[in-house]
C-alpha positions as CSV (number, residue, x, y, z in Angstrom):
1,M,-90.7,55.5,90.7
2,K,-89.3,55.6,87.2
3,I,-86.7,58.2,86.4
4,S,-86.2,59.3,82.8
5,K,-82.9,58.7,81.0
6,H,-82.9,62.4,80.2
7,L,-83.1,63.3,83.9
8,L,-80.3,60.9,84.7
9,W,-78.1,62.3,81.9
10,L,-78.8,65.9,83.1
11,T,-77.9,65.0,86.7
12,A,-74.7,63.4,85.7
13,F,-73.8,66.3,83.4
14,L,-74.4,68.9,86.2
15,A,-72.3,66.8,88.6
16,L,-69.4,66.6,86.1
17,A,-69.7,70.3,85.4
18,S,-69.5,71.0,89.1
19,L,-66.4,68.9,89.3
20,A,-64.8,70.6,86.4
21,F,-65.5,74.0,88.0
22,A,-63.9,72.8,91.2
23,E,-60.8,71.5,89.4
24,N,-60.4,74.9,87.7
25,K,-60.2,76.6,91.0
26,P,-56.6,77.4,92.2
27,K,-55.3,75.7,95.3
28,L,-55.0,77.5,98.7
29,T,-51.7,79.1,99.4
30,L,-49.9,79.5,102.8
31,D,-50.4,83.3,102.7
32,E,-54.1,83.1,101.9
33,F,-54.6,80.5,104.6
34,F,-53.3,82.7,107.3
35,N,-55.4,85.7,106.2
36,A,-58.6,84.0,107.5
37,V,-60.9,86.0,109.7
38,T,-62.5,84.6,112.9
39,Y,-65.5,85.9,114.8
40,P,-65.0,85.7,118.5
41,T,-68.3,87.6,119.4
42,V,-71.6,88.1,117.8
43,A,-74.3,90.1,119.5
44,L,-77.8,90.9,118.3
45,S,-79.3,94.3,119.2
46,P,-82.4,94.1,121.5
47,D,-84.7,94.8,118.6
48,G,-83.0,92.3,116.3
49,N,-82.3,94.8,113.6
50,S,-78.6,95.1,114.0
51,V,-75.7,92.8,114.8
52,V,-72.4,93.9,116.3
53,I,-69.6,91.5,115.4
54,A,-66.0,91.2,116.7
55,T,-63.4,90.1,114.2
56,E,-59.9,88.9,114.7
57,R,-57.3,88.8,111.8
58,A,-53.6,89.0,111.3
59,D,-51.9,92.4,110.9
60,W,-48.6,91.5,109.4
61,D,-47.1,95.0,109.4
62,Q,-47.8,95.6,113.1
63,Q,-47.2,91.9,114.0
64,I,-50.4,91.7,116.0
65,F,-53.8,90.0,115.8
66,R,-56.2,92.9,115.1
67,T,-59.5,92.8,117.0
68,D,-62.1,95.2,115.5
69,L,-65.9,95.7,115.7
70,W,-68.2,95.6,112.7
71,L,-71.9,96.5,112.6
72,Y,-74.5,94.9,110.4
73,H,-77.8,96.9,110.1
74,D,-80.9,95.5,108.4
75,D,-82.6,98.3,106.6
76,G,-85.4,96.1,105.3
77,K,-83.6,95.6,102.0
78,A,-80.2,94.2,101.5
79,G,-78.7,95.3,104.8
80,S,-75.2,96.8,105.3
81,L,-72.0,95.9,107.0
82,I,-69.7,98.6,108.2
83,Q,-66.5,98.6,110.2
84,L,-67.4,100.3,113.5
85,T,-63.9,100.5,115.1
86,Q,-60.4,100.5,113.7
87,S,-58.0,100.6,116.7
88,G,-57.2,96.9,116.3
89,H,-57.6,96.4,120.1
90,D,-61.4,96.2,120.6
91,L,-63.4,93.2,121.9
92,D,-66.3,92.0,124.0
93,P,-69.1,94.2,122.6
94,K,-72.4,94.4,124.6
95,W,-75.6,96.3,123.6
96,S,-77.2,98.6,126.1
97,P,-80.8,97.2,126.8
98,D,-82.3,100.3,125.2
99,G,-80.1,99.8,122.0
100,R,-78.6,103.3,122.1
101,W,-75.0,102.3,122.9
102,I,-72.5,99.5,122.4
103,A,-70.0,99.1,125.2
104,F,-66.8,97.2,124.6
105,R,-63.4,96.7,126.2
106,S,-60.3,98.0,124.4
107,E,-56.5,98.2,125.0
108,R,-56.2,101.3,122.8
109,K,-54.5,104.3,124.3
110,P,-56.7,107.3,125.1
111,S,-56.1,110.2,122.7
112,S,-54.5,112.3,125.4
113,E,-51.9,109.6,125.9
114,K,-51.2,109.1,122.2
115,D,-50.1,112.7,121.9
116,S,-47.8,112.5,124.9
117,D,-46.5,109.0,124.6
118,S,-42.7,108.8,124.5
119,G,-42.2,105.1,125.2
120,D,-43.6,101.6,125.0
121,D,-43.8,100.8,128.7
122,K,-47.2,99.3,129.1
123,D,-47.2,99.7,132.9
124,D,-46.3,103.4,132.7
125,K,-48.8,104.2,130.0
126,G,-51.7,102.3,131.3
127,D,-52.2,100.5,128.0
128,V,-54.7,98.0,129.5
129,S,-58.3,97.1,128.8
130,Q,-60.8,99.8,129.6
131,I,-64.5,100.3,128.8
132,Y,-65.5,102.4,125.8
133,L,-68.9,103.4,124.4
134,I,-69.8,103.9,120.8
135,S,-73.1,104.8,119.1
136,P,-74.4,102.2,116.6
137,A,-74.8,105.3,114.3
138,G,-71.0,105.5,114.4
139,G,-68.7,108.3,115.5
140,E,-65.8,108.3,118.0
141,A,-65.6,105.8,120.8
142,I,-65.8,107.4,124.2
143,P,-63.7,106.1,127.2
144,V,-65.7,105.8,130.4
145,T,-63.1,104.0,132.7
146,Q,-59.5,104.8,133.2
147,G,-56.4,103.8,135.2
148,Q,-53.7,101.2,135.1
149,E,-56.0,98.4,136.4
150,E,-57.6,96.6,133.5
151,V,-61.3,96.0,133.4
152,H,-61.8,92.2,133.7
153,T,-65.5,92.2,132.8
154,F,-68.6,94.4,132.7
155,S,-72.4,94.4,132.4
156,W,-75.1,96.9,131.7
157,S,-77.9,97.7,134.1
158,S,-81.4,96.7,132.9
159,D,-82.3,100.4,132.5
160,S,-79.1,101.2,130.5
161,R,-78.2,104.0,133.0
162,T,-75.3,102.2,134.8
163,I,-72.4,100.0,133.9
164,Y,-71.1,97.6,136.4
165,F,-67.5,96.5,136.0
166,A,-64.7,94.7,137.9
167,T,-61.0,95.5,138.3
168,R,-58.3,94.5,140.6
169,N,-58.6,96.5,143.8
170,P,-57.1,99.9,142.8
171,W,-54.2,101.5,144.5
172,T,-53.3,105.1,144.8
173,K,-50.0,106.4,143.3
174,T,-48.5,106.5,146.8
175,Q,-49.3,102.8,147.4
176,K,-47.7,101.9,144.1
177,D,-44.6,104.0,144.7
178,D,-44.2,102.5,148.2
179,Y,-44.5,99.0,146.9
180,K,-41.9,99.6,144.1
181,K,-39.5,101.2,146.6
182,Q,-39.7,98.2,148.9
183,W,-39.7,95.3,146.4
184,K,-37.9,96.7,143.3
185,D,-38.3,94.1,140.6
186,V,-38.7,91.1,143.0
187,V,-41.8,89.0,142.2
188,Q,-43.8,88.0,145.3
189,Y,-45.3,84.9,144.0
190,R,-48.9,84.5,145.4
191,T,-48.3,86.8,148.5
192,A,-48.6,90.0,146.5
193,E,-51.9,89.0,144.8
194,R,-55.0,91.0,145.5
195,G,-58.6,90.4,144.5
196,D,-61.2,92.5,142.7
197,T,-63.7,95.2,143.4
198,I,-67.1,95.5,141.6
199,F,-68.0,99.1,140.8
200,A,-71.1,100.9,139.5
201,L,-70.6,103.8,137.1
202,D,-73.4,106.2,136.1
203,V,-73.2,106.4,132.3
204,A,-74.7,109.9,131.9
205,A,-72.2,111.3,134.4
206,A,-69.3,109.5,132.7
207,L,-70.3,111.0,129.4
208,A,-70.6,114.5,130.8
209,R,-67.2,114.1,132.5
210,H,-65.7,113.1,129.2
211,S,-67.3,116.1,127.4
212,A,-65.9,118.5,130.0
213,A,-62.5,116.9,130.2
214,P,-60.6,119.1,127.7
215,A,-61.5,122.2,129.8
216,K,-61.0,120.6,133.2
217,E,-57.8,119.8,135.0
218,E,-57.8,116.6,137.0
219,S,-57.5,116.9,140.7
220,D,-54.5,115.5,142.5
221,S,-56.5,112.6,143.9
222,E,-57.7,111.7,140.4
223,K,-54.1,111.8,139.0
224,E,-52.8,109.6,141.8
225,S,-55.5,106.9,141.9
226,D,-56.4,104.1,139.5
227,L,-60.0,104.5,140.5
228,T,-62.3,105.7,137.7
229,P,-63.8,109.1,138.7
230,G,-67.4,108.6,139.7
231,A,-67.1,104.8,140.1
232,R,-68.8,103.6,143.3
233,P,-67.6,100.3,144.9
234,L,-70.4,97.8,145.4
235,A,-68.5,94.7,146.7
236,T,-65.1,93.2,146.9
237,S,-63.8,89.7,146.4
238,P,-60.5,88.1,147.3
239,L,-60.7,86.4,143.9
240,R,-60.7,87.7,140.3
241,V,-64.1,88.4,138.8
242,D,-64.1,86.8,135.4
243,D,-67.8,87.3,134.3
244,L,-70.5,89.7,135.4
245,V,-74.2,89.6,134.4
246,T,-77.2,91.6,135.4
247,S,-80.7,90.0,135.9
248,P,-83.3,91.0,133.4
249,D,-85.2,93.0,136.1
250,G,-82.1,94.7,137.3
251,S,-82.4,93.6,140.9
252,K,-79.3,91.3,141.0
253,L,-75.8,90.8,139.7
254,A,-74.3,87.4,139.2
255,F,-70.6,87.0,138.8
256,L,-68.1,84.2,138.3
257,T,-64.8,84.1,140.2
258,N,-61.4,82.7,139.3
259,A,-58.0,82.5,141.0
260,V,-56.2,85.9,141.0
261,N,-53.4,84.4,139.0
262,Q,-55.9,82.5,136.8
263,R,-54.2,79.1,137.6
264,Q,-56.7,76.3,138.1
265,E,-55.3,74.9,141.3
266,K,-58.3,74.9,143.7
267,F,-61.9,74.0,142.8
268,E,-63.3,76.6,145.2
269,D,-61.7,79.5,143.3
270,V,-64.2,79.1,140.5
271,E,-67.7,79.6,141.7
272,I,-70.9,81.7,141.0
273,Y,-71.9,84.5,143.4
274,T,-74.8,87.0,143.5
275,L,-75.1,90.5,144.6
276,D,-78.5,92.0,145.6
277,L,-78.6,95.5,144.0
278,S,-81.6,96.5,146.1
279,H,-79.2,96.5,149.1
280,T,-76.8,98.9,147.3
281,G,-79.3,101.3,145.9
282,D,-78.5,100.4,142.3
283,S,-81.6,98.4,141.2
284,P,-84.2,100.4,139.2
285,A,-86.6,100.1,142.2
286,T,-84.2,101.7,144.7
287,S,-82.3,104.1,142.4
288,G,-80.7,106.9,144.4
289,E,-81.0,105.2,147.8
290,K,-77.3,104.7,148.5
291,K,-76.7,101.9,151.0
292,P,-73.6,100.3,152.5
293,A,-71.7,97.7,150.4
294,Q,-72.7,94.1,151.1
295,Q,-71.0,90.7,151.1
296,P,-71.7,88.7,147.9
297,R,-73.6,85.5,148.3
298,Q,-71.9,82.3,147.0
299,L,-74.3,80.1,145.1
300,T,-72.3,77.1,143.8
301,H,-70.1,74.9,145.9
302,N,-68.6,72.2,143.7
303,Q,-65.5,70.7,142.1
304,A,-66.1,72.2,138.6
305,V,-65.0,75.1,136.5
306,E,-68.1,77.0,135.6
307,V,-68.1,79.3,132.6
308,R,-70.5,81.6,130.7
309,P,-73.1,82.4,133.4
310,R,-76.4,84.0,132.0
311,W,-79.6,84.9,133.7
312,A,-82.8,83.1,132.7
313,N,-85.8,85.3,132.0
314,D,-87.4,84.3,135.2
315,N,-84.9,86.5,137.1
316,R,-84.3,83.6,139.5
317,H,-82.1,81.0,137.7
318,I,-78.6,81.4,136.3
319,F,-77.6,79.3,133.4
320,F,-74.0,78.1,133.1
321,T,-71.8,75.4,131.5
322,V,-68.8,73.6,132.9
323,E,-65.4,73.6,131.3
324,V,-64.0,70.8,133.4
325,G,-65.2,69.0,136.5
326,D,-68.5,67.8,137.9
327,V,-71.2,69.8,139.8
328,T,-72.6,66.6,141.4
329,G,-69.7,65.2,143.4
330,P,-66.0,64.4,143.3
331,Y,-64.0,65.7,140.4
332,R,-64.6,64.0,137.0
333,D,-63.6,65.5,133.7
334,L,-67.0,65.5,132.0
335,Q,-68.1,67.1,128.7
336,P,-69.6,70.6,128.9
337,H,-73.3,70.3,129.8
338,L,-75.9,73.0,130.3
339,Y,-77.0,73.7,133.9
340,W,-78.8,76.3,135.9
341,V,-78.6,77.3,139.5
342,D,-81.5,78.7,141.6
343,S,-80.3,82.0,143.0
344,D,-82.6,81.6,146.0
345,S,-81.9,78.0,147.1
346,G,-78.6,77.4,145.3
347,A,-80.0,74.1,143.8
348,V,-78.2,73.1,140.6
349,E,-80.0,71.2,137.8
350,Q,-78.7,69.8,134.5
351,W,-80.7,70.4,131.4
352,S,-81.3,67.6,128.9
353,K,-79.5,64.9,130.7
354,D,-80.2,62.4,128.0
355,F,-78.0,64.2,125.4
356,I,-74.7,62.4,125.2
357,G,-72.6,65.2,123.6
358,P,-71.2,68.5,124.8
359,V,-73.1,71.7,124.8
360,D,-70.6,74.1,123.2
361,H,-72.5,77.4,123.2
362,Y,-75.9,78.6,124.2
363,A,-78.1,81.7,124.1
364,V,-81.0,82.4,126.5
365,T,-84.4,82.9,124.8
366,A,-87.8,84.0,126.0
367,D,-88.9,80.4,126.2
368,G,-85.7,78.6,127.3
369,A,-82.4,78.3,125.5
370,L,-80.8,77.7,122.1
371,T,-77.7,75.6,122.0
372,S,-75.0,74.3,119.7
373,A,-74.1,70.8,120.6
374,R,-71.9,68.1,119.2
375,L,-72.8,64.5,118.3
376,G,-69.8,62.8,116.6
377,T,-68.4,65.0,113.9
378,E,-71.4,67.3,113.6
379,V,-72.2,70.4,115.7
380,S,-75.9,71.2,115.3
381,A,-78.3,73.8,116.7
382,Y,-80.9,72.7,119.2
383,S,-83.7,74.3,121.3
384,V,-85.0,73.4,124.7
385,A,-87.7,74.9,126.9
386,Q,-87.4,73.0,130.3
387,P,-84.7,71.3,132.2
388,G,-86.3,67.9,131.9
389,Q,-86.8,68.0,128.2
390,S,-84.6,66.6,125.5
391,L,-82.8,68.9,123.1
392,H,-84.8,69.5,120.0
393,K,-82.7,69.5,116.8
394,L,-83.4,72.5,114.6
395,N,-83.7,72.2,110.9
396,G,-80.4,73.5,109.7
397,W,-77.3,72.6,107.7
398,N,-74.7,69.9,108.2
399,G,-71.5,71.4,109.6
400,S,-70.8,73.3,112.8
401,Y,-72.9,76.0,114.5
402,E,-70.7,78.0,116.9
403,I,-71.6,81.2,118.7
404,L,-75.3,81.9,119.0
405,S,-77.0,85.2,119.9
406,A,-80.7,85.8,120.5
407,A,-82.5,89.2,120.6
408,T,-84.5,90.4,123.6
409,H,-87.4,91.7,121.6
410,S,-87.3,89.8,118.4
411,P,-87.3,86.1,117.3
412,R,-84.2,86.7,115.2
413,I,-81.1,84.6,115.7
414,A,-77.5,85.4,114.8
415,F,-74.8,82.7,114.7
416,V,-71.4,81.7,113.4
417,Y,-71.4,78.7,111.0
418,S,-68.9,76.7,108.9
419,S,-68.3,73.4,107.3
420,L,-65.4,71.8,105.5
421,Q,-66.4,73.4,102.2
422,K,-68.0,76.6,103.7
423,P,-65.6,79.1,105.3
424,T,-66.6,80.6,108.6
425,E,-69.1,83.5,108.4
426,V,-71.9,85.1,110.5
427,Y,-75.5,84.4,109.6
428,L,-78.9,85.9,110.5
429,A,-82.1,83.9,110.7
430,E,-85.6,85.3,111.1
431,S,-86.2,82.8,113.9
432,A,-84.8,79.6,115.3
433,D,-87.2,77.6,113.1
434,Q,-85.8,79.1,110.0
435,L,-82.1,78.4,110.4
436,A,-82.0,76.6,107.0
437,D,-83.0,79.9,105.4
438,A,-80.5,82.1,107.2
439,R,-78.5,84.5,105.1
440,P,-74.8,85.4,105.5
441,I,-74.2,88.9,106.8
442,T,-70.4,88.8,106.5
443,S,-68.2,87.7,103.6
444,L,-64.7,88.4,105.0
445,N,-63.6,84.9,104.2
446,H,-65.1,84.9,100.7
447,L,-61.7,84.2,99.1
448,F,-61.8,80.6,100.4
449,T,-64.9,80.0,98.3
450,E,-62.8,80.7,95.2
451,R,-60.2,78.1,96.1
452,D,-60.2,74.3,95.6
453,L,-60.8,73.3,99.2
454,P,-60.3,69.8,100.5
455,Q,-63.3,67.5,101.1
456,G,-63.7,65.0,103.9
457,K,-65.8,62.4,105.5
458,P,-66.1,60.5,108.8
459,Y,-64.2,57.2,109.2
460,R,-64.9,54.6,111.8
461,W,-63.0,51.6,113.1
462,K,-63.2,49.1,115.9
463,A,-60.7,49.2,118.8
464,D,-59.1,46.2,120.4
465,D,-61.8,46.2,123.2
466,G,-64.6,46.4,120.7
467,T,-65.3,50.1,121.1
468,M,-66.2,51.9,117.9
469,I,-64.0,55.0,117.3
470,E,-64.6,57.7,114.8
471,G,-62.4,60.3,113.1
472,M,-62.3,62.5,110.0
473,L,-60.5,62.0,106.7
474,I,-59.6,65.2,104.9
475,Y,-58.6,64.4,101.3
476,P,-56.2,66.3,99.0
477,P,-58.2,68.4,96.5
478,G,-59.1,66.2,93.5
479,S,-58.7,62.9,95.3
480,F,-62.2,62.5,96.6
481,D,-65.7,63.6,95.6
482,K,-69.2,62.3,95.5
483,I,-69.2,61.0,91.9
484,K,-65.9,59.2,91.6
485,P,-64.1,56.7,93.9
486,E,-61.7,58.0,96.5
487,A,-58.0,57.8,95.9
488,K,-56.1,54.9,97.5
489,H,-52.6,54.5,99.1
490,L,-52.3,58.1,99.9
491,P,-49.4,59.5,102.0
492,M,-51.1,60.3,105.4
493,L,-50.6,62.7,108.2
494,T,-52.3,61.6,111.5
495,F,-53.2,65.0,112.9
496,I,-54.2,64.8,116.6
497,H,-56.5,67.3,118.2
498,G,-55.7,68.8,121.6
499,G,-57.9,69.0,124.7
500,P,-58.2,66.0,125.2
501,A,-61.9,67.0,125.6
502,D,-62.4,68.2,122.1
503,A,-63.2,66.6,118.7
504,D,-62.5,67.1,115.0
505,G,-65.4,67.2,112.6
506,N,-67.2,69.0,109.8
507,H,-66.0,72.5,110.2
508,F,-63.8,75.1,108.5
509,E,-60.3,75.3,110.0
510,A,-57.7,78.0,109.2
511,D,-55.0,78.8,111.7
512,W,-51.7,77.7,113.2
513,Y,-53.4,75.1,115.4
514,Q,-55.9,73.7,112.9
515,W,-54.2,73.4,109.5
516,A,-55.6,70.1,108.1
517,A,-56.9,71.9,105.0
518,L,-53.4,73.3,104.2
519,A,-51.8,69.9,104.8
520,A,-54.3,68.3,102.5
521,T,-53.7,71.0,99.9
522,N,-50.0,70.1,100.1
523,G,-50.8,66.4,99.2
524,W,-51.5,64.7,102.5
525,L,-54.5,62.6,103.4
526,V,-55.2,64.0,106.9
527,F,-56.5,61.6,109.5
528,E,-58.1,63.3,112.5
529,P,-58.9,60.7,115.1
530,N,-61.5,61.3,117.8
531,Y,-59.8,59.0,120.3
532,R,-61.0,57.9,123.7
533,G,-61.1,61.2,125.7
534,S,-62.8,63.2,122.9
535,T,-66.2,64.9,123.2
536,G,-69.3,64.0,121.3
537,Y,-69.5,60.4,122.2
538,G,-70.7,60.4,125.8
539,D,-69.1,61.0,129.2
540,K,-68.2,57.4,129.6
541,F,-66.2,57.5,126.3
542,L,-64.3,60.6,127.6
543,E,-63.6,59.1,131.0
544,Q,-62.0,56.0,129.6
545,I,-58.8,58.0,129.3
546,V,-58.4,57.8,133.1
547,P,-55.8,56.8,134.3
548,V,-54.2,55.8,131.0
549,I,-53.7,59.3,129.8
550,V,-51.7,58.5,126.6
551,S,-51.6,54.7,126.3
552,R,-55.4,54.2,125.8
553,P,-55.8,57.0,123.2
554,G,-52.5,55.8,121.7
555,K,-53.9,52.4,121.0
556,D,-57.1,53.9,119.5
557,I,-55.0,56.0,117.1
558,L,-52.6,53.3,116.0
559,E,-55.6,50.9,115.5
560,G,-57.2,53.6,113.3
561,I,-54.0,53.8,111.2
562,D,-53.9,50.0,110.9
563,A,-57.5,50.0,109.6
564,L,-56.7,52.7,107.0
565,V,-53.7,50.8,105.8
566,K,-55.7,47.6,105.7
567,D,-58.5,49.3,103.7
568,G,-55.9,50.5,101.2
569,I,-56.6,54.2,101.9
570,A,-53.3,55.1,103.6
571,D,-49.8,54.3,102.2
572,P,-47.9,52.4,104.9
573,D,-44.6,53.7,103.6
574,H,-45.6,57.4,103.9
575,L,-47.1,57.8,107.4
576,T,-46.5,60.9,109.5
577,V,-47.9,62.3,112.7
578,G,-48.4,65.6,114.5
579,G,-50.3,67.6,117.0
580,Y,-50.2,70.5,119.4
581,S,-50.9,70.7,123.2
582,Y,-52.6,67.4,124.1
583,G,-52.0,66.5,120.4
584,G,-48.4,67.1,121.2
585,Y,-48.6,64.8,124.2
586,M,-49.9,62.0,122.0
587,T,-47.4,62.7,119.2
588,N,-44.5,62.4,121.7
589,W,-46.0,59.2,123.1
590,L,-46.7,57.6,119.7
591,I,-43.1,58.0,118.3
592,T,-42.0,55.9,121.3
593,Q,-44.5,53.2,120.4
594,T,-43.8,52.6,116.8
595,T,-41.1,53.4,114.2
596,R,-43.6,53.5,111.3
597,F,-43.8,57.3,111.2
598,K,-41.4,58.9,108.8
599,A,-41.8,62.3,110.4
600,A,-43.4,64.0,113.4
601,V,-44.3,67.6,114.1
602,T,-45.1,68.3,117.8
603,G,-45.7,71.3,119.9
604,A,-46.4,72.2,123.6
605,G,-46.7,68.5,124.5
606,A,-45.4,67.0,127.8
607,V,-43.0,64.1,127.8
608,E,-43.2,63.6,131.5
609,H,-45.9,64.4,134.1
610,V,-44.2,65.3,137.4
611,G,-42.7,68.6,136.2
612,N,-45.7,69.2,134.0
613,W,-48.0,68.8,137.0
614,G,-46.0,71.4,139.0
615,N,-45.7,73.9,136.2
616,D,-49.1,73.5,134.5
617,D,-51.9,76.1,135.3
618,T,-54.6,73.4,135.3
619,T,-53.1,70.9,137.8
620,F,-56.2,69.2,139.1
621,D,-57.2,67.7,135.8
622,D,-53.7,66.4,135.3
623,A,-53.9,64.6,138.6
624,Y,-57.3,63.3,137.7
625,F,-56.1,61.9,134.4
626,L,-53.3,60.0,136.1
627,G,-55.1,58.8,139.2
628,G,-53.6,61.2,141.7
629,R,-50.8,63.7,142.4
630,P,-47.2,62.6,141.7
631,W,-46.6,61.0,145.1
632,E,-50.0,59.3,145.0
633,A,-49.5,57.6,141.6
634,Q,-45.8,57.3,141.1
635,Q,-45.9,54.2,138.9
636,R,-48.6,55.7,136.6
637,Y,-46.6,59.0,136.2
638,H,-43.7,56.8,135.1
639,D,-45.6,54.4,132.8
640,E,-47.5,57.0,130.9
641,A,-44.5,59.3,130.2
642,A,-42.7,59.3,126.9
643,I,-39.4,60.3,128.3
644,F,-38.8,56.9,129.9
645,Q,-39.2,55.2,126.5
646,I,-37.5,57.8,124.4
647,D,-34.6,55.5,123.5
648,K,-37.1,53.7,121.1
649,V,-37.6,56.8,118.9
650,K,-36.3,56.7,115.4
651,T,-38.7,59.4,113.9
652,P,-37.3,62.7,112.8
653,T,-39.1,65.2,115.0
654,H,-39.9,68.9,114.6
655,M,-40.8,70.8,117.9
656,V,-42.3,74.2,118.7
657,G,-43.1,76.0,121.9
658,G,-44.1,79.4,123.3
659,A,-41.4,80.9,125.5
660,N,-43.9,81.9,128.2
661,D,-46.2,78.9,128.0
662,I,-47.4,77.7,131.4
663,R,-50.3,75.5,130.2
664,V,-47.6,73.0,129.1
665,A,-44.4,74.5,130.3
666,V,-41.8,75.2,127.6
667,L,-39.3,73.1,129.7
668,E,-41.1,70.0,128.2
669,D,-40.1,71.1,124.7
670,Y,-36.5,71.6,125.8
671,L,-36.5,68.2,127.5
672,L,-37.7,66.4,124.4
673,E,-35.2,68.3,122.2
674,H,-32.3,67.4,124.5
675,A,-33.3,63.7,124.6
676,L,-33.5,63.5,120.8
677,Y,-30.3,65.4,120.3
678,S,-28.5,63.1,122.7
679,L,-29.8,60.1,120.7
680,G,-28.8,61.5,117.4
681,I,-32.4,61.7,116.0
682,P,-32.9,64.4,113.4
683,N,-34.8,67.2,115.2
684,A,-35.5,70.9,115.2
685,L,-36.9,73.2,117.9
686,L,-38.5,76.6,117.4
687,I,-39.2,78.8,120.4
688,F,-41.5,81.8,119.9
689,P,-40.6,84.7,122.2
690,G,-43.4,86.3,124.3
691,E,-45.9,83.6,123.4
692,G,-48.0,81.6,125.8
693,H,-49.8,78.4,125.0
694,S,-52.1,79.9,122.3
695,L,-49.5,81.7,120.1
696,G,-51.8,84.6,120.2
697,K,-49.3,87.5,120.3
698,N,-47.7,87.7,116.9
699,P,-49.3,86.1,113.7
700,W,-45.9,85.6,112.2
701,H,-45.1,82.9,114.8
702,G,-48.0,80.7,113.8
703,K,-47.3,81.2,110.1
704,I,-43.6,80.3,110.5
705,K,-44.6,77.3,112.6
706,V,-46.8,75.8,110.0
707,R,-44.5,76.7,107.1
708,E,-41.6,74.9,108.8
709,E,-43.8,71.9,109.8
710,L,-44.9,71.4,106.2
711,K,-41.3,71.6,105.1
712,W,-40.4,68.9,107.7
713,L,-43.2,66.6,106.6
714,Q,-42.1,67.0,103.0
715,K,-38.5,66.4,103.7
716,Y,-38.9,63.3,105.8
717,G,-42.3,62.1,104.9
718,G,-41.6,61.5,101.2
719,I,-44.0,63.7,99.3
720,P,-42.3,65.3,96.3
721,A,-42.2,69.1,96.3
722,G,-45.1,70.7,94.6
723,N,-47.7,68.0,95.4
């Protein structure tokens, strides 16, 4: 086909104009970066005409992460987005099946307690998660549960008349006073734990009780008990109930258990159970026939951590994915796959076995399921109708599809989407076949579209054993685009993802954990390696980390750096390295393997494995990665530990840790700091009070972390200030 010179000229002109426009955009600042909004939950109404959206954003004055609910309503024209709640403590919204109510959990104080509150004691004031109802038309949120025991999870009945919820087995005031008198402030580790009770609460009665509350004094029994008035116990469990879902026909509940202390130490703590509501008088067919409580029936029996159970539309099967472990035999740390279990026989079946990547999210539809699933650096949307079928890739955009929501009575689909150049927003599509025509229904991250964001591309290299490894290169703004050659000999930050079962790719990142865009804006070429152990490349690729938990991935990463230097992309005299969590493990290991890094920034990474195994809350995957428990694989625990090679370190190292972290115990940060200090290696350690592994308490902590890490890289890595 012949193309006219005029058309070629016009194409080039438009490309250059686009480039000029991008260069005129200001660069992203630290303050702007940390004002990004995330969307933890998106839920379509049953009729598909409205979407309730949970947001999380930093509140710098209150020093918290605000979680609020927003409502998008499609009026047949432009649609409207309004803020539905404003307490800053609202999450987990769920529509009633009839669409009349949105239930959610909140840690807000009830209005009666706000007036009388004279202190900040959370235990005394009952400032814990409870269930509230709000009309999609707006108005005040109405509390329907109460007490000092937080609601762990809840589900609507199929007829919208009942809410099922789970809390720790409630005590009376007398029981609590007796316990405090006997034990004072002593912690009974494990022995004082108690499981959960699943309750049924009549919604109409709860609303009537709330309306009458101002004129009614509570009885002595109501004042003394943590039991919500009118709540009827259906079943108890010695374990915590983490997720609760009602079958479409309302005849059964399915629930997922976890250890009471939420530490992953025994496989059998995390399983799926069912409860037959026809035996309790709570199914629509037996409403009003009150029957004795029954024992839940255990469905799954495996060495896996199941997550996100959802009923299929056949009222018989329960979908779920697996966070870690294997449903088919002895423990293996596999990628998340989509399964379902037969609630009659207990038989488990994997969907789309031929798909080599992880299924990150899914939504149940009338004819099967929609999923977002990763292949390499892209997370696309797929549909599937039967277990034996392959995933069918939907016609969408390059980038990353995240949370998916399908409507019960509409073909519409809501989802969260982002790419390197498109900040995270919520979108609405008329159907799964029209994802490419979806329209954004939020614009809370619009500011980022007005900034000169870094661009990136995948990069591949061959490891010493012939395996092809992939990663991402994120370029400083102005150093790479589609119409001019990429810049060469760039100072480079090797930025290592955590997990290890995770991957970096084509998605928008803006928080204390994922700050590649900010590093690139500050002049660094950011290399994000998807080393052995990452997802998106098959289970075999992931399993090759066993039992060489840091040495095999370490070789992959160093060989990637060698390739980038050889290709002239990275400047060998300005190499730095960093990561958090498992990325911290790898950073700590790599600075013992080479002195080529001018600076390192690490956080929440182990330097030895015996203490970490004992203090970690996910101990069985640690033992799996190293080939056994400490006494079963002594040499491996030694050989794969950075601490025993720490005398080789010459790299100035910046460290951070949460004071209350038990995922990677903060003692690992102190151990590394003490070792570097004793060797005279330049170092700094920041400890964030009250924080666990995720630094999710105070937004200032994450902001200060990244601010100081960038300063450290600039000081020791050799980039002049202002680049």
